[in-house]
PAPAKE-137857 format. One line per field, with one value per residue (C-alpha): x, y, z; residue number from 0. Coordinates in steps of 0.5 Angstrom, whole numbers, plus 500, padded with zeros to 3 digits. Layout:
<atoms>
px <- c(X; ...)
py <- c(Y; ...)
pz <- c(Z; ...)
pos <- c(NUM; ...)
</atoms>
This chain:
<atoms>
px <- c(269; 265; 271; 270; 262; 263; 269; 264; 258; 263; 265; 257; 255; 261; 259; 252; 254; 258; 253; 248; 252; 254; 246; 246; 251; 248; 242; 245; 249; 243; 240; 246; 246; 239; 240; 247; 250; 254; 253; 259; 254; 250; 257; 259; 253; 252; 260; 258; 251; 251; 259; 257; 263; 260; 258; 265; 268; 263; 265; 272; 271; 268; 275; 278; 274; 275; 282; 281; 276; 281; 287; 283; 280; 287; 285; 292; 296; 290; 289; 287; 286; 286; 287; 295; 294; 293; 290; 285; 283; 283; 278; 274; 273; 271; 266; 264; 263; 259; 255; 253; 251; 247; 244; 243; 247; 253; 253; 252; 247; 243; 242; 240; 235; 231; 230; 226; 221; 225; 225; 226; 234; 233; 234; 241; 243; 240; 244; 251; 249; 248; 255; 258; 255; 257; 264; 264; 271; 274; 277; 283; 289; 289; 295; 294; 298; 298; 298; 299; 295; 297; 297; 296; 289; 290; 292; 286; 281; 284; 283; 276; 275; 278; 273; 267; 269; 270; 263; 260; 264; 261; 254; 255; 248; 244; 243; 249; 245; 244; 252; 254; 249; 251; 258; 256; 252; 259; 263; 258; 257; 265; 266; 260; 262; 269; 267; 263; 268; 273; 269; 265; 268; 263; 257; 257; 252; 257; 261; 256; 254; 261; 262; 256; 259; 263; 258; 255; 248; 250; 253; 246; 243; 248; 246; 239; 239; 243; 237; 232; 236; 235; 228; 227; 230; 226; 219; 221; 224; 218; 216; 222; 219; 214; 212; 211; 211; 218; 216; 219; 225; 228; 227; 232; 237; 237; 238; 243; 247; 247; 250; 256; 257; 258; 262; 267; 267; 269; 275; 277; 275; 271; 267; 267; 267; 273; 277; 275; 275; 280; 285; 285; 286; 293; 295; 295; 296; 291; 285; 287; 287; 281; 278; 280; 278; 271; 269; 271; 266; 261; 263; 263; 256; 253; 256; 253; 246; 241; 241; 243; 250; 254; 257; 264; 261; 257; 263; 267; 261; 261; 269; 268; 262; 257; 250; 247; 240; 237; 232; 233; 229)
py <- c(136; 142; 141; 133; 134; 139; 134; 128; 132; 134; 127; 124; 130; 128; 120; 122; 126; 121; 116; 120; 121; 114; 112; 118; 115; 108; 111; 114; 108; 104; 108; 108; 101; 101; 106; 104; 098; 095; 087; 083; 078; 083; 085; 079; 077; 083; 082; 074; 075; 082; 083; 090; 091; 098; 095; 092; 099; 102; 097; 099; 106; 105; 102; 108; 112; 108; 109; 117; 117; 112; 117; 123; 121; 119; 111; 109; 104; 100; 093; 088; 081; 075; 067; 065; 060; 063; 057; 056; 064; 063; 057; 061; 067; 062; 058; 065; 067; 061; 062; 069; 066; 061; 066; 071; 077; 079; 082; 088; 086; 083; 090; 092; 087; 087; 095; 092; 089; 082; 080; 073; 076; 075; 068; 069; 072; 066; 061; 065; 065; 057; 056; 060; 056; 050; 052; 053; 053; 051; 058; 059; 062; 069; 074; 082; 087; 094; 096; 103; 105; 102; 109; 117; 119; 124; 118; 114; 120; 121; 113; 114; 120; 116; 110; 115; 117; 110; 109; 115; 112; 105; 108; 113; 115; 113; 118; 121; 123; 116; 115; 121; 119; 112; 115; 120; 115; 110; 116; 117; 110; 108; 115; 112; 105; 107; 112; 108; 102; 106; 109; 102; 096; 091; 094; 090; 084; 079; 081; 081; 074; 072; 075; 077; 076; 082; 087; 092; 095; 101; 095; 093; 100; 101; 095; 096; 103; 101; 096; 102; 107; 101; 100; 108; 109; 103; 106; 113; 110; 109; 102; 100; 096; 090; 085; 078; 071; 069; 061; 055; 054; 062; 061; 055; 058; 064; 059; 055; 061; 064; 057; 058; 065; 064; 058; 062; 068; 064; 061; 068; 071; 076; 078; 082; 089; 087; 085; 091; 097; 095; 089; 092; 099; 097; 093; 086; 080; 076; 081; 081; 074; 073; 078; 073; 067; 070; 072; 065; 062; 066; 065; 057; 057; 062; 057; 051; 055; 056; 062; 066; 065; 067; 061; 062; 061; 055; 052; 053; 050; 044; 044; 044; 039; 043; 043; 049; 050; 057; 058; 061; 058)
pz <- c(228; 223; 218; 218; 217; 211; 208; 209; 206; 200; 199; 199; 194; 190; 190; 188; 183; 180; 181; 177; 171; 171; 170; 165; 161; 161; 159; 153; 152; 151; 147; 142; 142; 140; 134; 131; 128; 133; 133; 131; 128; 124; 121; 119; 116; 112; 109; 108; 105; 102; 101; 105; 110; 113; 119; 120; 119; 124; 129; 128; 128; 135; 137; 135; 139; 145; 144; 144; 150; 154; 153; 154; 161; 163; 163; 160; 162; 162; 166; 161; 163; 158; 160; 161; 156; 149; 146; 152; 150; 143; 144; 148; 143; 138; 142; 144; 137; 135; 141; 138; 132; 135; 139; 133; 137; 140; 147; 145; 140; 145; 148; 142; 140; 147; 145; 139; 144; 143; 150; 149; 149; 156; 156; 153; 160; 163; 159; 160; 168; 167; 164; 169; 175; 171; 171; 178; 181; 174; 172; 167; 170; 168; 166; 168; 164; 164; 157; 154; 148; 141; 138; 140; 140; 134; 130; 132; 131; 124; 123; 125; 120; 114; 116; 116; 109; 107; 109; 105; 099; 100; 101; 095; 092; 099; 105; 107; 114; 116; 115; 119; 124; 125; 126; 131; 135; 135; 138; 143; 145; 145; 150; 154; 155; 157; 161; 165; 165; 168; 173; 175; 172; 173; 169; 162; 163; 161; 166; 171; 170; 170; 177; 180; 187; 186; 183; 187; 187; 182; 178; 177; 176; 171; 167; 168; 165; 159; 158; 159; 154; 149; 150; 151; 143; 141; 143; 140; 133; 128; 128; 132; 138; 137; 142; 139; 141; 139; 138; 142; 137; 137; 145; 144; 140; 145; 151; 148; 144; 151; 154; 149; 150; 157; 156; 152; 156; 162; 158; 154; 160; 157; 151; 144; 149; 152; 145; 142; 147; 151; 148; 141; 144; 147; 141; 146; 141; 145; 143; 136; 135; 140; 135; 129; 133; 135; 127; 125; 130; 127; 120; 121; 124; 119; 114; 117; 118; 112; 109; 102; 101; 095; 090; 093; 100; 098; 096; 102; 106; 102; 102; 110; 110; 112; 110; 107; 103; 100; 105; 112; 118)
pos <- c(0; 1; 2; 3; 4; 5; 6; 7; 8; 9; 10; 11; 12; 13; 14; 15; 16; 17; 18; 19; 20; 21; 22; 23; 24; 25; 26; 27; 28; 29; 30; 31; 32; 33; 34; 35; 36; 37; 38; 39; 40; 41; 42; 43; 44; 45; 46; 47; 48; 49; 50; 51; 52; 53; 54; 55; 56; 57; 58; 59; 60; 61; 62; 63; 64; 65; 66; 67; 68; 69; 70; 71; 72; 73; 74; 75; 76; 77; 78; 79; 80; 81; 82; 83; 84; 85; 86; 87; 88; 89; 90; 91; 92; 93; 94; 95; 96; 97; 98; 99; 100; 101; 102; 103; 104; 105; 106; 107; 108; 109; 110; 111; 112; 113; 114; 115; 116; 117; 118; 119; 120; 121; 122; 123; 124; 125; 126; 127; 128; 129; 130; 131; 132; 133; 134; 135; 136; 137; 138; 139; 140; 141; 142; 143; 144; 145; 146; 147; 148; 149; 150; 151; 152; 153; 154; 155; 156; 157; 158; 159; 160; 161; 162; 163; 164; 165; 166; 167; 168; 169; 170; 171; 172; 173; 174; 175; 176; 177; 178; 179; 180; 181; 182; 183; 184; 185; 186; 187; 188; 189; 190; 191; 192; 193; 194; 195; 196; 197; 198; 199; 200; 201; 202; 203; 204; 205; 206; 207; 208; 209; 210; 211; 212; 213; 214; 215; 216; 217; 218; 219; 220; 221; 222; 223; 224; 225; 226; 227; 228; 229; 230; 231; 232; 233; 234; 235; 236; 237; 238; 239; 240; 241; 242; 243; 244; 245; 246; 247; 248; 249; 250; 251; 252; 253; 254; 255; 256; 257; 258; 259; 260; 261; 262; 263; 264; 265; 266; 267; 268; 269; 270; 271; 272; 273; 274; 275; 276; 277; 278; 279; 280; 281; 282; 283; 284; 285; 286; 287; 288; 289; 290; 291; 292; 293; 294; 295; 296; 297; 298; 299; 300; 301; 302; 303; 304; 305; 306; 307; 308; 309; 310; 311; 312; 313; 314; 315; 316; 317; 318; 319; 320; 321; 322; 323; 324; 325; 326; 327; 328)
</atoms>
């Protein structure tokens, strides 16, 4: 009897310890998302409008660090799940990308924006929830695969370092410390995200809203801690937090963008986190193609919107029949 009580006590202590560590990792993840540039929409806009690939390279570093972290914690073979119909999955990724562009931020970017005090991004979650509820039982048939890593963790580590060096070269003449800080932040963020996902799968806010019935109280605590970490980082960063009325136009874009993102996440299923950190690290073809489709959706909406583009992109927009002006609304 005494041995049983001691065993139960040890299990309870381990559970409490794991819970505490997950919440700490979630706070750290939120702080990283606020401090680093991990938004697919921002990365695509930076490349199209400024010909600057630095943000995209930083996100690629995150994928490398995710492979390193997943390998070292023994997560492989990793179960990845995408729509059994590749056409439906790719359409979902495209719609998700369009929604993210309308919204102004992807799934990661929403957390970062909330960390700046732009709480209207909560409407993005409302939009996702509406789309998920509207889908009802019309969920795509998914195929689950146990996949091995696409490469060794040492190769991924070397590639991550090489990408840092490329970003240093691109940013020559600017603050080296900022480049290195973003690389370190991305490494920490990828490690936190993958560690939480392996130990408690249902924590990203897209996953929670897609299947809230399967979520536990800890899932919501972790998601809330990520948001709290982002807000905390925003309060610490000079001029990094500012509350203001966004206007009805922006409120509408958050809601409509969320509905499109939710629709795409149901069709895929998943979002950019599942494509980048889990699908790509296993070399799943659907992940690579889905990422291309998602970026294509973002590009289409950028071309259709107002904003300064290069002459080449203005010609592309005209060829696609997309209206364009040089003033961003």
